[in-house]
N, C-alpha and C positions, 0 to 999 in steps of 0.2 A: 599502386595496389589498391588504394583506398577509395573511399569516400562514398558519398551519399546518394540517396535518391531524392533530390531536392526539386522544389518547384521553381519555375521561372518567374512566377508572380507570387511573392510571399504574402502580399496583402490579401489576395483572394484565396490563396492556398497556403495556410500556415504550415510550418514545418514541425513535425513531431520528432523528438530525439528519443531513440530507444537505447537504454543503457544496461549493459550486462557486465557483471563481474564474475570471474571464474578462477578456480584453482583445482586442477586435477579432476575435472568432471567430463572428460571426453566421451564417456559412455553415453551421456544424455544430450550431448552438444548438438548433434544434427537435428534431433527432434525439436529442440528449442528454437534453433535458428530458422528451420523450415516453417515453423508456426508463425514466426515474425514475417517472413517473406510471402506467406499466404494471405496476408492482410490486403483488403481491397482499397486501402488508402495508400497512394503512391508517394506522397510528399513526406517521407521520413528519412532520417539518417540513423544508421546503426553503429553505435560506439561500443566497443568491446574491450574491457580491461582484463588482462590475464596476468596472474601473479607468478609468471615463469613456471607454468605447469610442466610436468615431466612425463605426461601420459599420452602425448600425441595431440594435445589440444591445438597447438600452433599449426600442425599439418592440416587439420580440419579447417581452421580459419582461413588458410591460404586458398582453399577451394572456393571461397565466397569473395568475389571481387568487390562487392558493394558494402563490405564491412570495414569500418575504420577501426583498426585494432592495434594494440601495443601489448607487449609482454615484458614485464620487468618486475623486480621484487616489490612487495608491499612496503609502504612507509611505516613509520613508528606505530600508527594506530591500525595496522592491518587492513581489514576490509573497508573501514571508514576512510583511510587514506586513499585506497584504490578508487572508491566511489567519488571522492572529492576530485581526484585526478580526472575521472571521467566527466564530472560536471564542468570542469575547466575546458573541456573540448566541445561541450554542447553548443550548438548554434540555433537550435529550434526554439519555437515559441512555447512549446509544451514538452514535458518529459514523462516517459513511462519507463519504469525499470522492469527488467525481466530476469529473474534469477535463473541461473544456468540450467537447472533441472526442471524448471517450470515452462509454461508455454500458453498459447492462446487457442481456445476452442471456437470462438466466434470471429469469423474473418472480417466482420464489419466493425469490430470494437474500436480500432484506431479512428476510423471515419466518424462513427457516431459520437465517440467521446470528445473528439476535437470539435465537431460541429456543435455539440451542446455548449462547450465552453466559449466558443466564438459567439454564439447567440445569447449567452447569459453572462455578461461581463462581471456581474456581482458575485459569481461563483468562481472559486479557484481550483477546485478539485472535483473529479467525477469518478465514481467507482461502481463496481457490480460484484456479483458473487463468483466464487471459485469452486472447483470440484477437485476432490482428492484423486490422485493417480498413483497406482502402486508402482513399485520398482520394475515390475514386469510390463508395465504399460496398460494396465486395466483401470478404467474409470470406476470410482467407488462413490462414496457419499458426497453430497453437496454440503459445503460449509454453511451453516446457519440457514437451513431451508425454511425455517419459520419466517424469514424475512419476506417470503412470497405472500404469506397470509397477513403478516403484521409488519409492513415496511418501516425501516428506521426513518426518523425525521430528517429534514433537510435544513439548510441555513443555520441560524443560531440555535434552533432546537436540537441540531446535531451535537452541538457543544454540551447541551444539558444531558442528552442521551449518553454521551461519552463520559461525563462526570458521574453518571449513575452506574455505568457498566464497565468502563475502561476498555471497551471493545475497539479495536483498531480497524483501519481500512486494510483490505487484503493487499499484501505486499506484491502479489503477482499481477495486479491489473489497474491500480489507480493511475489516472492521468492528471497531472498537475501543471499549473503555469510555471514556467522555468524560473521566473523572478521570485516566486513564492517558495519554490523548492530550495533555491540558493539562500534565501533569507532564513528559512526555518530549519534547514538541515544542520545537524551538529557540526561544530567547528573543532578541528584537531587540537587547538590550544585553549580556547576559552570555555568550551562546553563542559558540563559535569562528566565525571568519569563514567557513570552508568549510561549516559547518553552516547558516549563514544563506544561502549561495549555493545549497546543496543541502539544503533543509529536510527533504525526505523521507528522505534518507540520514541526516541528523542525528537524526531521530526514531527510525529503525531502530536506530542505534547506542545511543542513550539507552535505548531499550526493552530491549535485550538486557543492557546494563550494569545496569539495574534488576532484572534476573532475572524479568521477566514471562513468562508462558507463552502460546504461540500454538498454534492448531490448524489443520491443513490439511484441507479437504474436497475429495475427488477429483471435481471437476466443472468445467466451463467456464461461467463466470457473467457475464463482461463482455467488452467489446471495447476495444481500445486502437488508436486511429486513427493511421496514419502519414500525415503530410501535410507540405507544404513549409514551413509557418509554425510548425512545432513548436518549442517552447522549447529543447529540447536541440540543435536544429540552429542556431537563431538565436544562442544563447549558448554555443556549443561551446567557444570560447576561454576562457570564464570557468568554465563548469560542469565541463569535463573535468578540469582541475587540482584542483578541489574534490573530485571523485569519487576521484581518485588519492590524495589525502590521507586520505579515508575508508578506503581499502584499507590504507594505511600504519598508520592508527590501529588497525585490526583486528589487524594483526601485533603492534603494541605491546601491545594488550589480551591477546593470547595469552601473551606473555612475562610480563605482570603476574600472570595467573592461574596460570601454571606455577610461578612463584616465590613464590606465596602472598601477593602484595601486596594491599593494601586499596584502592589507587587506581591509575589509569593516567594517565600524562602524554601528552597528544596531541601531534601534530606542531607545533601552534602554541603549546605550553606550557601549555594548559589542563589542569586536573586533574579527573578524574571518578571517583567511587566505583565499585567493581566487585563482582560477586557473590563470595560466600565459598565457597571449595572446600576440603574437608578434604585432608589429605596423600594419602590413598588416591585421592580424586577427582582430584587433580592428576596423579598417576601415570597413572590411567586416561584422563585427558584427552589425553595425548600419543598414545596408541593410537587413541582415538576420533576425534581430528582426522585422523589418518593414514587411518583407515578411511573416513571421510566424503570425504576428498579422492579416494581411489580410487573410491569408490562413484559419485561424480558427475563423474569425469573425462570430458572430452569424447572421449577416446580409448577409454574403456571402456564407460561407461553408455549413451551415445547409440547407438553401433553395435549393442549388444545389444538395446536397445529397438526400434530400427528393423528389425533382422533379425526380431525376434519379431513385430512388426506386419506386416511384409511376408509372413512365413510364414502368418499368419492370413488375410490378404487372398487369398493364392494358394490356400489351402485352401478358402475360400468360393467362389472362382471355379471350382475343380475340382469342388466339389459341384454348382454350378449347371450346369456343362457335363455 
């Protein structure tokens, strides 16, 4: 029933693994899957982990012969257990996860993302912007449109920007090297509890602590659907406190870096190794974090960005008239 759309020459044509986890989201399933198969990059495998849905999900999956899927109960850690199960099936050089209600707007994203990582071995992750999609399927606002006018930094500067803002990569579109994802993704037994509850945030935290580099590409490539049964709405009482601990951990990490420590102790007592900064870099870090805080302040950057866009729109209307 299964398997992949794989290359015959992996060295020239690296394989991208697409990973989706689902529980009772048949309503949006075909849109998500079809957006994956519209991609212009052929060398991918699609791995789908279903938590024994009861809404017809498996019947839909049976329609797609090129999806490697399984349906069985989640493990002890719920979605984290399912995702780790999926990671164990991955055979590609790179991984992109696709939440079951999300999908891709740019049919060249797989190709361009993989190509960038192939040509830039110092970078481990590439990402772009996402656009909101309503439950009825209508596109709405772009998430962080100010990034078109004021792009976020790359490389180690991305670490500094993250320390200043805590902003994560869009879960709907980042492409990451498989070995890096496996290294940094939360573990069912060893990781802090709040990383198990919010594995995406746990991955981002570990990624930056490992000093890996990321690259932002200025384009809208995916949609993120807003709907009534979203995980963050259903599990708000559990996930929000975990997210707050993530932000507190970032503050602890700042202090560890500024004082030249080799580890950071998280809010739950866990200890994680941190990047090495020279004395000069630590002094520079203070000013860099402050600069990034101002640069992306909602009271500074967004109004400037919106005024600029509004001016261009009015200018175009004036030319038309």
